[in-house]
N, CA, C and O atoms as a GROMACS GRO file, in nm:
protein
  380
    1MET      N    1   0.748  -1.755   4.543
    1MET     CA    2   0.819  -1.697   4.433
    1MET      C    3   0.881  -1.755   4.373
    1MET      O    4   0.824  -1.756   4.264
    2PRO      N    5   1.032  -1.852   4.363
    2PRO     CA    6   1.073  -1.915   4.322
    2PRO      C    7   1.018  -2.005   4.173
    2PRO      O    8   1.048  -2.024   4.055
    3GLY      N    9   0.906  -2.041   4.288
    3GLY     CA   10   0.819  -2.184   4.197
    3GLY      C   11   0.703  -2.114   4.069
    3GLY      O   12   0.620  -2.172   3.999
    4LEU      N   13   0.722  -2.043   4.072
    4LEU     CA   14   0.561  -1.947   3.984
    4LEU      C   15   0.685  -1.826   3.832
    4LEU      O   16   0.645  -1.772   3.728
    5LEU      N   17   0.836  -1.829   3.897
    5LEU     CA   18   0.914  -1.797   3.847
    5LEU      C   19   0.958  -1.883   3.775
    5LEU      O   20   0.974  -1.850   3.657
    6ARG      N   21   0.997  -2.035   3.819
    6ARG     CA   22   1.015  -2.144   3.735
    6ARG      C   23   0.897  -2.155   3.593
    6ARG      O   24   0.905  -2.129   3.473
    7GLY      N   25   0.776  -2.214   3.696
    7GLY     CA   26   0.687  -2.210   3.558
    7GLY      C   27   0.640  -2.102   3.514
    7GLY      O   28   0.536  -2.152   3.469
    8VAL      N   29   0.631  -2.005   3.493
    8VAL     CA   30   0.630  -1.894   3.367
    8VAL      C   31   0.814  -1.954   3.299
    8VAL      O   32   0.804  -1.943   3.176
    9ALA      N   33   0.918  -1.993   3.323
    9ALA     CA   34   1.033  -1.988   3.286
    9ALA      C   35   0.969  -2.132   3.127
    9ALA      O   36   0.969  -2.127   3.004
   10ARG      N   37   0.932  -2.218   3.214
   10ARG     CA   38   0.939  -2.322   3.171
   10ARG      C   39   0.763  -2.353   3.054
   10ARG      O   40   0.728  -2.443   2.977
   11THR      N   41   0.698  -2.215   3.104
   11THR     CA   42   0.582  -2.185   2.921
   11THR      C   43   0.625  -2.072   2.830
   11THR      O   44   0.573  -2.024   2.729
   12ALA      N   45   0.748  -2.040   2.907
   12ALA     CA   46   0.809  -1.961   2.813
   12ALA      C   47   0.860  -2.033   2.714
   12ALA      O   48   0.838  -1.998   2.598
   13VAL      N   49   0.946  -2.160   2.742
   13VAL     CA   50   1.009  -2.189   2.672
   13VAL      C   51   0.926  -2.388   2.572
   13VAL      O   52   0.987  -2.440   2.478
   14VAL      N   53   0.821  -2.438   2.620
   14VAL     CA   54   0.770  -2.476   2.565
   14VAL      C   55   0.676  -2.387   2.466
   14VAL      O   56   0.677  -2.442   2.356
   15ALA      N   57   0.558  -2.216   2.463
   15ALA     CA   58   0.576  -2.171   2.409
   15ALA      C   59   0.673  -2.131   2.224
   15ALA      O   60   0.649  -2.155   2.106
   16GLY      N   61   0.796  -2.054   2.310
   16GLY     CA   62   0.932  -2.096   2.192
   16GLY      C   63   0.927  -2.225   2.173
   16GLY      O   64   0.828  -2.217   2.100
   17THR      N   65   0.952  -2.360   2.177
   17THR     CA   66   0.993  -2.440   2.123
   17THR      C   67   0.846  -2.458   2.044
   17THR      O   68   0.863  -2.522   1.940
   18ALA      N   69   0.736  -2.427   2.061
   18ALA     CA   70   0.641  -2.544   1.956
   18ALA      C   71   0.594  -2.424   1.859
   18ALA      O   72   0.566  -2.458   1.744
   19THR      N   73   0.580  -2.262   1.897
   19THR     CA   74   0.601  -2.136   1.740
   19THR      C   75   0.731  -2.262   1.706
   19THR      O   76   0.704  -2.378   1.676
   20ALA      N   77   0.822  -2.226   1.714
   20ALA     CA   78   0.963  -2.301   1.665
   20ALA      C   79   0.941  -2.457   1.582
   20ALA      O   80   1.008  -2.498   1.487
   21VAL      N   81   0.878  -2.496   1.620
   21VAL     CA   82   0.858  -2.671   1.532
   21VAL      C   83   0.740  -2.611   1.407
   21VAL      O   84   0.750  -2.647   1.289
   22SER      N   85   0.640  -2.524   1.453
   22SER     CA   86   0.500  -2.424   1.455
   22SER      C   87   0.547  -2.384   1.290
   22SER      O   88   0.501  -2.432   1.186
   23ASN      N   89   0.636  -2.298   1.304
   23ASN     CA   90   0.706  -2.286   1.142
   23ASN      C   91   0.760  -2.303   1.086
   23ASN      O   92   0.770  -2.222   0.994
   24ARG      N   93   0.880  -2.464   1.086
   24ARG     CA   94   0.989  -2.468   1.034
   24ARG      C   95   0.791  -2.531   0.969
   24ARG      O   96   0.719  -2.463   0.895
   25VAL      N   97   0.755  -2.660   1.025
   25VAL     CA   98   0.639  -2.772   0.942
   25VAL      C   99   0.585  -2.657   0.875
   25VAL      O  100   0.569  -2.686   0.756
   26SER      N  101   0.555  -2.553   0.898
   26SER     CA  102   0.458  -2.451   0.800
   26SER      C  103   0.595  -2.430   0.653
   26SER      O  104   0.570  -2.447   0.534
   27ARG      N  105   0.685  -2.404   0.691
   27ARG     CA  106   0.807  -2.391   0.600
   27ARG      C  107   0.836  -2.526   0.455
   27ARG      O  108   0.870  -2.533   0.337
   28ARG      N  109   0.802  -2.597   0.552
   28ARG     CA  110   0.781  -2.765   0.475
   28ARG      C  111   0.731  -2.736   0.380
   28ARG      O  112   0.772  -2.704   0.268
   29GLN      N  113   0.598  -2.752   0.442
   29GLN     CA  114   0.452  -2.744   0.368
   29GLN      C  115   0.413  -2.655   0.267
   29GLN      O  116   0.350  -2.689   0.168
   30ALA      N  117   0.456  -2.522   0.296
   30ALA     CA  118   0.482  -2.407   0.188
   30ALA      C  119   0.591  -2.469   0.062
   30ALA      O  120   0.574  -2.458  -0.059
   31GLY      N  121   0.679  -2.522   0.116
   31GLY     CA  122   0.754  -2.543  -0.001
   31GLY      C  123   0.729  -2.701  -0.055
   31GLY      O  124   0.750  -2.701  -0.176
   32ARG      N  125   0.695  -2.823  -0.012
   32ARG     CA  126   0.578  -2.880  -0.057
   32ARG      C  127   0.479  -2.810  -0.191
   32ARG      O  128   0.483  -2.824  -0.313
   33TRP      N  129   0.429  -2.764  -0.137
   33TRP     CA  130   0.333  -2.685  -0.211
   33TRP      C  131   0.384  -2.616  -0.349
   33TRP      O  132   0.370  -2.656  -0.465
   34ALA      N  133   0.445  -2.504  -0.298
   34ALA     CA  134   0.520  -2.478  -0.395
   34ALA      C  135   0.587  -2.563  -0.557
   34ALA      O  136   0.576  -2.526  -0.674
   35GLN      N  137   0.648  -2.675  -0.502
   35GLN     CA  138   0.709  -2.778  -0.572
   35GLN      C  139   0.562  -2.838  -0.629
   35GLN      O  140   0.567  -2.870  -0.747
   36GLN      N  141   0.446  -2.856  -0.570
   36GLN     CA  142   0.357  -2.917  -0.647
   36GLN      C  143   0.345  -2.853  -0.763
   36GLN      O  144   0.344  -2.902  -0.876
   37ASP      N  145   0.329  -2.685  -0.713
   37ASP     CA  146   0.243  -2.571  -0.839
   37ASP      C  147   0.371  -2.601  -0.936
   37ASP      O  148   0.362  -2.559  -1.052
   38ALA      N  149   0.468  -2.658  -0.904
   38ALA     CA  150   0.615  -2.675  -1.043
   38ALA      C  151   0.552  -2.743  -1.131
   38ALA      O  152   0.500  -2.702  -1.234
   39GLN      N  153   0.560  -2.893  -1.071
   39GLN     CA  154   0.486  -2.946  -1.121
   39GLN      C  155   0.337  -2.887  -1.187
   39GLN      O  156   0.367  -2.807  -1.276
   40GLN      N  157   0.250  -2.894  -1.180
   40GLN     CA  158   0.168  -2.891  -1.262
   40GLN      C  159   0.154  -2.769  -1.298
   40GLN      O  160   0.040  -2.726  -1.277
   41VAL      N  161   0.245  -2.677  -1.356
   41VAL     CA  162   0.241  -2.591  -1.477
   41VAL      C  163   0.312  -2.627  -1.569
   41VAL      O  164   0.279  -2.578  -1.676
   42VAL      N  165   0.420  -2.712  -1.572
   42VAL     CA  166   0.432  -2.801  -1.701
   42VAL      C  167   0.330  -2.906  -1.684
   42VAL      O  168   0.306  -2.910  -1.805
   43TYR      N  169   0.257  -2.987  -1.640
   43TYR     CA  170   0.150  -3.029  -1.707
   43TYR      C  171   0.067  -2.975  -1.759
   43TYR      O  172   0.028  -3.022  -1.866
   44ALA      N  173   0.010  -2.864  -1.712
   44ALA     CA  174  -0.098  -2.774  -1.763
   44ALA      C  175  -0.129  -2.820  -1.865
   44ALA      O  176  -0.224  -2.899  -1.867
   45GLU      N  177  -0.042  -2.776  -2.016
   45GLU     CA  178  -0.067  -2.799  -2.155
   45GLU      C  179  -0.100  -2.948  -2.195
   45GLU      O  180  -0.090  -2.939  -2.317
   46PRO      N  181  -0.127  -3.059  -2.174
   46PRO     CA  182  -0.103  -3.182  -2.213
   46PRO      C  183  -0.047  -3.214  -2.375
   46PRO      O  184  -0.032  -3.121  -2.454
   47ALA      N  185  -0.030  -3.304  -2.400
   47ALA     CA  186   0.050  -3.311  -2.515
   47ALA      C  187  -0.089  -3.363  -2.611
   47ALA      O  188  -0.156  -3.424  -2.528
   48PRO      N  189  -0.160  -3.368  -2.737
   48PRO     CA  190  -0.210  -3.395  -2.744
   48PRO      C  191  -0.228  -3.520  -2.787
   48PRO      O  192  -0.139  -3.577  -2.849
   49PRO      N  193  -0.380  -3.595  -2.752
   49PRO     CA  194  -0.362  -3.728  -2.786
   49PRO      C  195  -0.342  -3.802  -2.937
   49PRO      O  196  -0.395  -3.770  -3.044
   50PRO      N  197  -0.204  -3.965  -2.899
   50PRO     CA  198  -0.170  -4.047  -3.031
   50PRO      C  199  -0.328  -4.028  -3.094
   50PRO      O  200  -0.438  -4.031  -3.040
   51GLN      N  201  -0.282  -4.004  -3.255
   51GLN     CA  202  -0.337  -4.054  -3.341
   51GLN      C  203  -0.356  -4.232  -3.439
   51GLN      O  204  -0.244  -4.273  -3.468
   52ALA      N  205  -0.392  -4.261  -3.453
   52ALA     CA  206  -0.426  -4.422  -3.469
   52ALA      C  207  -0.364  -4.422  -3.630
   52ALA      O  208  -0.411  -4.349  -3.718
   53PRO      N  209  -0.282  -4.489  -3.645
   53PRO     CA  210  -0.218  -4.507  -3.798
   53PRO      C  211  -0.390  -4.461  -3.874
   53PRO      O  212  -0.501  -4.460  -3.820
   54ALA      N  213  -0.346  -4.428  -4.018
   54ALA     CA  214  -0.383  -4.411  -4.112
   54ALA      C  215  -0.457  -4.605  -4.159
   54ALA      O  216  -0.386  -4.704  -4.142
   55GLN      N  217  -0.572  -4.615  -4.205
   55GLN     CA  218  -0.592  -4.773  -4.220
   55GLN      C  219  -0.668  -4.743  -4.366
   55GLN      O  220  -0.736  -4.649  -4.408
   56THR      N  221  -0.622  -4.867  -4.420
   56THR     CA  222  -0.714  -4.892  -4.496
   56THR      C  223  -0.800  -4.926  -4.553
   56THR      O  224  -0.857  -4.900  -4.659
   57GLY      N  225  -0.811  -5.002  -4.454
   57GLY     CA  226  -1.005  -5.059  -4.403
   57GLY      C  227  -1.071  -4.956  -4.268
   57GLY      O  228  -1.009  -4.883  -4.191
   58ALA      N  229  -1.234  -4.987  -4.277
   58ALA     CA  230  -1.226  -4.946  -4.113
   58ALA      C  231  -1.253  -5.061  -4.049
   58ALA      O  232  -1.316  -5.165  -4.069
   59PRO      N  233  -1.164  -4.992  -3.935
   59PRO     CA  234  -1.114  -4.999  -3.822
   59PRO      C  235  -1.228  -5.177  -3.800
   59PRO      O  236  -1.316  -5.214  -3.877
   60SER      N  237  -1.190  -5.237  -3.695
   60SER     CA  238  -1.307  -5.355  -3.641
   60SER      C  239  -1.380  -5.325  -3.536
   60SER      O  240  -1.350  -5.212  -3.495
   61MET      N  241  -1.447  -5.365  -3.486
   61MET     CA  242  -1.519  -5.392  -3.304
   61MET      C  243  -1.356  -5.307  -3.244
   61MET      O  244  -1.310  -5.196  -3.219
   62GLU      N  245  -1.320  -5.460  -3.247
   62GLU     CA  246  -1.225  -5.465  -3.150
   62GLU      C  247  -1.061  -5.367  -3.134
   62GLU      O  248  -0.976  -5.362  -3.045
   63GLU      N  249  -1.078  -5.294  -3.278
   63GLU     CA  250  -0.963  -5.194  -3.246
   63GLU      C  251  -1.043  -5.064  -3.152
   63GLU      O  252  -1.020  -5.013  -3.042
   64LYS      N  253  -1.129  -5.046  -3.241
   64LYS     CA  254  -1.206  -4.919  -3.207
   64LYS      C  255  -1.281  -4.979  -3.014
   64LYS      O  256  -1.329  -4.901  -2.932
   65LEU      N  257  -1.262  -5.150  -2.994
   65LEU     CA  258  -1.259  -5.057  -2.822
   65LEU      C  259  -1.140  -5.035  -2.725
   65LEU      O  260  -1.116  -4.970  -2.624
   66GLU      N  261  -1.060  -5.151  -2.836
   66GLU     CA  262  -0.908  -5.084  -2.764
   66GLU      C  263  -0.877  -4.911  -2.768
   66GLU      O  264  -0.848  -4.853  -2.663
   67GLN      N  265  -0.886  -4.851  -2.873
   67GLN     CA  266  -0.903  -4.757  -2.870
   67GLN      C  267  -0.945  -4.639  -2.780
   67GLN      O  268  -0.882  -4.537  -2.751
   68LEU      N  269  -1.080  -4.684  -2.738
   68LEU     CA  270  -1.142  -4.668  -2.701
   68LEU      C  271  -1.125  -4.632  -2.515
   68LEU      O  272  -1.114  -4.544  -2.430
   69GLN      N  273  -1.132  -4.748  -2.538
   69GLN     CA  274  -0.984  -4.753  -2.380
   69GLN      C  275  -0.870  -4.725  -2.331
   69GLN      O  276  -0.843  -4.720  -2.212
   70GLN      N  277  -0.786  -4.703  -2.437
   70GLN     CA  278  -0.679  -4.595  -2.455
   70GLN      C  279  -0.724  -4.509  -2.447
   70GLN      O  280  -0.626  -4.444  -2.411
   71LEU      N  281  -0.846  -4.398  -2.453
   71LEU     CA  282  -0.862  -4.290  -2.450
   71LEU      C  283  -0.918  -4.278  -2.274
   71LEU      O  284  -0.886  -4.202  -2.182
   72ALA      N  285  -1.013  -4.388  -2.284
   72ALA     CA  286  -1.059  -4.342  -2.130
   72ALA      C  287  -0.890  -4.373  -2.009
   72ALA      O  288  -0.902  -4.341  -1.891
   73ALA      N  289  -0.848  -4.391  -2.024
   73ALA     CA  290  -0.702  -4.422  -1.950
   73ALA      C  291  -0.669  -4.295  -1.954
   73ALA      O  292  -0.641  -4.252  -1.842
   74LEU      N  293  -0.658  -4.197  -2.058
   74LEU     CA  294  -0.567  -4.073  -2.113
   74LEU      C  295  -0.623  -4.027  -1.970
   74LEU      O  296  -0.569  -4.020  -1.860
   75LYS      N  297  -0.823  -3.984  -2.037
   75LYS     CA  298  -0.816  -3.956  -1.928
   75LYS      C  299  -0.923  -3.956  -1.798
   75LYS      O  300  -1.007  -3.871  -1.767
   76ASP      N  301  -0.882  -4.106  -1.722
   76ASP     CA  302  -0.853  -4.086  -1.595
   76ASP      C  303  -0.708  -4.089  -1.547
   76ASP      O  304  -0.669  -4.118  -1.434
   77LYS      N  305  -0.630  -4.052  -1.661
   77LYS     CA  306  -0.474  -4.040  -1.628
   77LYS      C  307  -0.478  -3.822  -1.567
   77LYS      O  308  -0.401  -3.759  -1.494
   78GLY      N  309  -0.630  -3.771  -1.661
   78GLY     CA  310  -0.625  -3.616  -1.663
   78GLY      C  311  -0.537  -3.579  -1.763
   78GLY      O  312  -0.490  -3.466  -1.747
   79VAL      N  313  -0.488  -3.659  -1.895
   79VAL     CA  314  -0.441  -3.618  -2.019
   79VAL      C  315  -0.536  -3.542  -2.127
   79VAL      O  316  -0.518  -3.481  -2.232
   80LEU      N  317  -0.641  -3.574  -2.052
   80LEU     CA  318  -0.788  -3.497  -2.222
   80LEU      C  319  -0.942  -3.456  -2.073
   80LEU      O  320  -1.008  -3.489  -1.975
   81THR      N  321  -0.914  -3.380  -2.157
   81THR     CA  322  -1.049  -3.324  -2.123
   81THR      C  323  -1.156  -3.464  -2.099
   81THR      O  324  -1.150  -3.586  -2.110
   82GLU      N  325  -1.257  -3.356  -2.058
   82GLU     CA  326  -1.408  -3.454  -2.114
   82GLU      C  327  -1.443  -3.453  -2.266
   82GLU      O  328  -1.460  -3.526  -2.364
   83GLN      N  329  -1.444  -3.298  -2.214
   83GLN     CA  330  -1.479  -3.222  -2.394
   83GLN      C  331  -1.397  -3.287  -2.553
   83GLN      O  332  -1.439  -3.323  -2.663
   84GLU      N  333  -1.264  -3.274  -2.489
   84GLU     CA  334  -1.150  -3.350  -2.573
   84GLU      C  335  -1.188  -3.545  -2.588
   84GLU      O  336  -1.166  -3.622  -2.681
   85PHE      N  337  -1.241  -3.564  -2.477
   85PHE     CA  338  -1.262  -3.746  -2.463
   85PHE      C  339  -1.382  -3.796  -2.542
   85PHE      O  340  -1.406  -3.909  -2.583
   86ALA      N  341  -1.480  -3.635  -2.558
   86ALA     CA  342  -1.591  -3.702  -2.648
   86ALA      C  343  -1.568  -3.672  -2.770
   86ALA      O  344  -1.646  -3.697  -2.861
   87ALA      N  345  -1.461  -3.618  -2.783
   87ALA     CA  346  -1.464  -3.579  -2.942
   87ALA      C  347  -1.399  -3.627  -3.020
   87ALA      O  348  -1.400  -3.594  -3.138
   88GLN      N  349  -1.294  -3.758  -2.948
   88GLN     CA  350  -1.186  -3.837  -3.015
   88GLN      C  351  -1.319  -3.918  -3.011
   88GLN      O  352  -1.383  -3.916  -3.116
   89LYS      N  353  -1.385  -4.008  -2.878
   89LYS     CA  354  -1.512  -4.051  -2.912
   89LYS      C  355  -1.622  -4.112  -3.010
   89LYS      O  356  -1.678  -4.217  -3.042
   90ALA      N  357  -1.618  -3.998  -3.031
   90ALA     CA  358  -1.730  -3.969  -3.137
   90ALA      C  359  -1.639  -3.989  -3.241
   90ALA      O  360  -1.694  -4.072  -3.314
   91ARG      N  361  -1.567  -3.970  -3.272
   91ARG     CA  362  -1.503  -3.950  -3.456
   91ARG      C  363  -1.418  -4.177  -3.442
   91ARG      O  364  -1.398  -4.247  -3.542
   92ILE      N  365  -1.397  -4.216  -3.318
   92ILE     CA  366  -1.352  -4.352  -3.341
   92ILE      C  367  -1.536  -4.394  -3.344
   92ILE      O  368  -1.556  -4.468  -3.440
   93LEU      N  369  -1.615  -4.376  -3.295
   93LEU     CA  370  -1.753  -4.434  -3.284
   93LEU      C  371  -1.807  -4.406  -3.429
   93LEU      O  372  -1.849  -4.507  -3.485
   94GLY      N  373  -1.815  -4.266  -3.517
   94GLY     CA  374  -1.885  -4.292  -3.656
   94GLY      C  375  -1.737  -4.312  -3.738
   94GLY      O  376  -1.742  -4.260  -3.849
   95GLY      N  377  -1.612  -4.373  -3.709
   95GLY     CA  378  -1.534  -4.355  -3.835
   95GLY      C  379  -1.577  -4.560  -3.896
   95GLY      O  380  -1.533  -4.603  -4.003
   0.00000   0.00000   0.00000
């Protein structure tokens, strides 16, 4: 009988410890998720893309390629949506 009681007590301690650790991990993860959500709210409305300075002549092909590369970088970072990227790309290539 003492062996059975000792086994039951050991199981209770192990289960209690596992529950405490699991709860602590859950709280920590929930805190991280809340922090990420707060950061996403800050970045929810990205700033409009920087406008190219007004030029007197038509931009060269080199300048257009540089602008397209900058737009692509902004799209890759998530600053521009696909629609915004397409609109700016059309403006650059059409101008």
